[in-house]
C-alpha angles and dihedrals in degrees: 000000000000120000115262111235122214115217113175114200127244090215096108090056120095103190137030088249089056090051093050091048090047091050090052091051095051101035094105095049102038134068097198140012111234114217121187112205110200125177100197090244107068087040128013097247125076125208135173128316134247089264091059089047088057090053091050090050092051095047102043134065097211119093112246125243104200123198113194115208097172136121095234111029093173089065093056 
């Protein structure tokens, strides 16, 4: 049987600082950090940009699981 991976979502977080703090809190219990990227067009909500995703990647130890909910993913 394959290992089940745990990937808590960043959705409850409001700022990049919140996400980094959250990642630090869960790093011992999670395998991945799930980030939803929403453009406000493909879905109604809008979250952070690719630039913010880069900051998160640089500041956290957890690998990122990125879910793109955008109209034009190639432009991300």
